[in-house]
C-alpha positions in Angstrom: 102.5 112.2 107.9 103.2 108.7 109.2 102.2 109.8 112.7 98.9 111.3 111.4 98.1 108.1 109.6 99.0 105.8 112.6 97.6 108.1 115.3 98.7 108.3 118.9 102.0 109.3 120.5 104.5 107.2 118.7 108.1 107.3 117.5 109.9 106.9 114.2 112.7 104.3 113.7 115.7 106.0 112.0 118.7 104.1 110.7 122.1 105.1 112.1 123.5 104.8 108.6 121.3 107.7 107.4 123.2 110.7 106.0 124.1 112.9 109.0 122.8 116.0 107.4 119.4 114.4 106.8 119.4 113.3 110.4 120.1 116.8 111.6 117.1 118.0 109.5 114.9 115.4 111.2 116.1 116.5 114.6 115.5 120.2 113.8 112.0 119.8 112.3 110.7 117.0 114.5 112.4 117.7 117.8 110.4 120.8 118.5 107.2 118.8 117.9 108.1 116.3 120.6 108.3 113.5 118.0 110.7 110.9 119.2 113.4 109.5 116.8 114.7 106.1 117.8 118.0 105.1 116.2 118.4 101.7 114.7 122.0 100.4 114.6 123.8 99.0 111.5 126.2 96.1 111.3 129.7 97.6 111.3 131.0 94.6 109.4 128.4 94.7 106.5 127.4 98.4 106.7 123.7 97.5 106.5 120.8 97.8 109.0 120.3 95.3 111.8 116.6 94.3 112.2 115.5 95.3 115.7 114.1 92.6 118.0 111.2 94.8 118.9 109.4 97.8 117.2 108.3 99.3 120.5 105.7 102.1 120.0 107.1 103.1 116.6 104.8 104.3 113.8 107.2 103.8 110.9 110.6 102.6 109.8 112.8 104.6 107.5 114.4 102.3 104.9 117.3 103.6 102.9 118.3 102.7 99.3 121.2 103.3 99.3 122.5 104.1 102.8 125.1 106.7 103.8 127.9 104.2 103.0 126.6 103.7 99.5 125.4 100.2 100.2 122.1 98.7 99.1 119.9 97.5 102.0 117.9 94.3 102.1 114.7 96.3 101.4 112.4 93.3 101.0 113.2 91.9 104.4 113.0 95.4 106.1 109.7 96.2 104.5 108.1 92.9 105.5 109.5 93.3 109.0 107.9 96.8 109.3 104.5 95.5 108.2 104.7 92.5 110.4 105.1 94.8 113.4 102.4 97.2 112.3 104.7 99.9 111.1 104.6 102.0 107.9 107.6 101.5 105.6 109.1 104.8 104.4 111.4 104.3 101.5 114.2 106.9 101.1 115.6 106.5 97.6 117.8 107.9 94.9 115.5 108.4 91.9 118.2 107.8 89.4 119.0 104.4 91.0 115.4 103.4 90.6 116.0 103.1 86.8 118.0 100.0 87.8 116.7 98.9 91.2 113.4 97.5 92.4 110.8 100.3 92.9 109.5 100.9 96.5 106.0 99.9 95.4 107.1 96.3 95.0 109.4 96.0 98.1 108.6 93.0 100.1 105.1 91.4 99.8 103.1 94.6 100.1 105.4 97.3 98.9 106.6 100.4 100.8 103.9 102.8 102.1 105.7 106.0 101.1 108.7 106.9 99.0 110.7 110.1 99.5 114.0 111.4 98.2 116.1 114.2 96.8 115.4 115.2 93.2 118.9 116.7 92.5 120.1 113.6 90.5 117.4 114.3 87.9 119.4 116.8 86.0 119.7 119.5 88.7 123.1 121.3 89.0 124.8 121.1 92.4 124.8 124.9 92.6 126.7 124.9 95.9 123.9 123.1 97.7 120.7 124.3 96.2 118.0 125.0 95.3 116.9 121.4 94.8 113.5 119.8 95.4 112.2 116.8 97.3 109.6 114.3 96.2 107.0 112.3 98.2 104.7 109.5 97.0 102.3 107.4 99.0 99.5 104.8 98.6 96.2 106.1 97.2 94.4 105.5 100.5 96.8 108.0 102.2 96.7 110.6 99.5 94.7 113.2 101.5 97.4 113.1 104.2 100.0 114.4 101.7 101.5 117.8 102.6 101.4 119.3 99.1 99.7 119.3 95.8 99.0 116.5 93.3 99.4 116.9 89.6 97.6 114.4 87.3 97.1 113.9 83.6 93.9 115.2 82.0 92.5 116.4 78.6 91.3 119.8 77.7 88.2 120.8 75.8 89.7 119.8 72.5 90.9 116.4 73.8 94.5 117.3 74.1 96.5 115.7 76.9 97.9 118.0 79.6 98.5 118.2 83.4 96.6 120.1 86.1 96.5 120.3 89.9 93.9 117.7 90.8 94.2 117.8 94.6 95.5 120.9 96.5 94.6 121.7 100.1 94.1 125.4 100.4 95.5 125.5 103.9 98.8 126.9 102.6 96.9 130.0 101.5 94.6 130.2 104.4 96.6 128.9 107.4 99.9 130.4 106.2 102.5 129.8 108.9 100.6 126.9 110.3 100.3 125.1 106.9 101.8 121.6 106.5 103.5 122.5 103.2 105.0 125.5 101.4 106.1 125.2 97.8 108.0 128.2 96.6 109.3 129.4 93.2 112.8 127.9 93.4 111.5 124.4 94.0 108.9 124.9 91.3 111.6 125.8 88.8 113.6 122.8 89.8 110.6 120.5 89.4 110.1 121.9 85.9 113.8 121.3 85.0 113.7 117.8 86.3 110.5 117.1 84.3 112.2 118.3 81.1 115.2 116.2 81.9 113.2 113.1 82.4 111.1 113.7 79.3 114.2 114.3 77.2 116.0 111.2 78.3 112.9 108.9 78.5 112.9 105.7 80.4 115.6 104.1 78.4 117.8 107.1 78.6 117.5 107.3 82.4 118.4 103.6 82.6 121.4 104.1 80.4 122.5 107.0 82.7 122.1 104.8 85.8 124.0 102.0 84.2 126.9 104.3 83.3 127.0 105.6 86.8 127.2 102.1 88.2 129.7 100.9 85.6 132.0 103.9 86.4 131.8 103.1 90.1 132.6 99.4 89.5 135.6 100.3 87.3 137.0 102.9 89.8 136.6 100.5 92.7 138.6 97.9 90.7 141.3 100.4 89.9 141.6 101.7 93.5 142.0 98.2 95.0 145.1 97.9 92.9 146.7 100.8 94.8 149.1 99.6 97.5 147.6 100.0 101.0 144.0 100.5 99.8 141.3 98.0 100.8 137.5 97.6 100.8 135.8 97.6 104.2 132.4 96.5 102.8 131.7 93.9 100.3 128.0 94.5 99.7 126.2 95.7 96.6 126.2 99.4 95.7 124.9 101.8 93.1 127.5 104.6 92.4 129.0 105.2 95.8 131.5 103.0 97.7 133.9 103.2 100.6 137.7 102.6 100.4 139.9 102.2 103.4 143.2 104.1 103.1 146.4 103.6 105.0 146.4 107.2 106.0 143.8 109.5 107.4 141.1 110.1 104.7 141.0 113.8 105.6 144.7 114.3 104.8 144.4 112.3 101.6 141.4 114.3 100.5 143.1 117.6 101.2 146.2 116.5 99.3 144.2 115.4 96.2 142.7 118.9 96.0 146.1 119.9 94.8 145.6 117.6 91.8 142.2 119.3 91.1 140.3 116.3 92.4 137.3 116.1 94.8 138.4 112.7 96.1 135.3 112.0 98.3 134.0 112.3 101.8 135.9 111.1 104.8 133.5 109.1 107.0 135.3 110.5 110.1 133.6 113.8 109.3 130.3 112.0 110.0 131.6 110.1 113.0 131.3 106.9 111.0 133.8 104.2 110.0 137.6 104.5 110.6 139.9 107.4 110.1 141.1 106.0 106.7 137.6 105.4 105.3 136.7 107.5 102.2 133.3 107.5 100.5 133.8 107.8 96.7 131.1 108.7 94.2 131.0 108.5 90.3 128.6 109.9 87.8 127.9 109.3 84.1 130.1 112.3 83.2 133.3 110.5 84.1 135.5 109.0 81.4 138.2 106.3 81.7 140.9 108.9 81.6 139.3 110.6 84.7 139.3 107.3 86.6 142.9 106.6 85.7 143.9 110.1 86.7 142.3 109.5 90.1 144.2 106.3 90.6 147.4 107.9 89.6 147.0 110.9 91.9 145.9 108.7 94.8 149.0 106.5 94.3 151.3 109.5 94.3 149.7 111.0 97.4 149.9 107.8 99.4 153.6 107.5 98.5 154.3 110.9 99.9 152.2 110.9 103.1 
């Protein structure tokens, strides 16, 4: 979409601290279309993106909030840099985190041009990896470049509020395999479930959920730093994921904690990132204080035996 808007044979700037699975999807989908992906390095000390000196022939910059290390990026500076170099700013966001963080539409002086992300945090079960749904938003001026359908509020003949498809290219029905979009039943069901979830919680409820996620992460981070041998490689702000550095290989620690019934986190070494002892830990609103204390106790016991 960004390349269609910008025109010409251009590349996309992709952060190296993007989730590896997402990068593989980009490689698979775009590689066969001869679209070049240019990696942008991140600072190994801070974990956040390093602004390139030159944009080259890029059409857009992908901006993460948060990145694969759980850290919040300087989105205002990155968005302004993209626009100053004639690039579109593509925001990749956690929708639940946006209940607390600045919305992409107000990043920098002009706002991001597009916002995309994974809808699973909006009440969708993990279900072993799917089905989930993605979301995509853009400026009104770019709306006809959207690969999908737009739903908007309207009123019926009796003046009752409702929603309808207001813009839908028929190319999915006519062009079939050559269409730019394909929305199937599983994704439609997940969108409906997420809509019900958001309507039930409301804006305040979503904010409370996000606050609890963050508070649980802050509390667990505090508890784990009290475990002998555990340190924090990154000091930046985060939402509900953070990295701890263990005195033993994170893979071994993770496997040992399975014996305690705990999914301890993701070893960064599995992604080719960080050091062998780096473990990415995540918390959700469902965790109680007892869960956090149990994690600390189990980790302490495992580290003493390895």
